[in-house]
N, C-alpha and C positions, 0 to 999 in steps of 0.2 A: 606262205604259207600262211602261218601263225599272225603276220601282222594282217592280212585281208580276212582270218577269220575275225581278229579283235574288233576290227572297224564293223565286221558286218554286227558282231553283238553290241558294239557300242552303238550303234544305227545313225552311224554319222558317214558324210559323202565319202563312195570312195578315191581314193587319194593313191598314190605313188609313196613309197617308203622315201624314194629320196626329195617327193615333194615338202615331205614331212621333215627334212635335214636344210632345205630352201627356206623352209616358211622361219624354223627355227633360228635359221642363223640372219635372214632378214629381221628377226625382233631383236634378238640380240644386237644388231648396229641398229636399230631404230631406239632403243634404250641407250644408248651411248656407251655401250662395253667397248672398249677399245678394239681399234681392226686387228690390231695383234693377235689380242686371246681368242677373237672368234677365228681367224685364221688358224691358231692353233689348234681348236676344237675340231674344226672344220679337216686336220689334216692340211693345209697349205704349210709348204715348207715357206711361200714368201709369201706376204701377204698382200701383194701389190695384184696378186690374180685375185684374192677374196674382193678387194676395190673395185675391180673390174665387173666380175658377179653380181655385186651388189651396190653397184655406183647409183643406181635408185632411190635406195632409203639410203646412203650418204650425202646425196643431192638436196633431199628432204629436208637432214639434219642442218646442209649448210643453208638452205631455203631459212629456215627456224633460225639458225643465230643470226643471218644478217638480220631482220626483223627486231630478234631482240637488240640487236645494236644498234637499229634507228631509234626503238624505244627510248633505248639509255640515254642517245643524245637528244631525244626531243626534251627528256625530263631534265637532263644538266641545262640544255639552252633555257628552257621558264626558267630553273633556278639561278641564271644569269644577269636574267631580265629583271 
């Protein structure tokens, strides 16, 4: 009840407390916080559960890492020439 009252006072869109927890975890994963740390914060005993729930965020990071590696290889190839 207090949470919903604070949301009303803040004038932000109404969300569930669980949604706030999910958002927090997603942002932590997206910032590159180790999944084990995120899992501990959420109270998950097994980090694989956290990975299964937040795979969409983790997958974005993997794609970003692949792009970075691709750019690095292109730069290296230019230097070799």
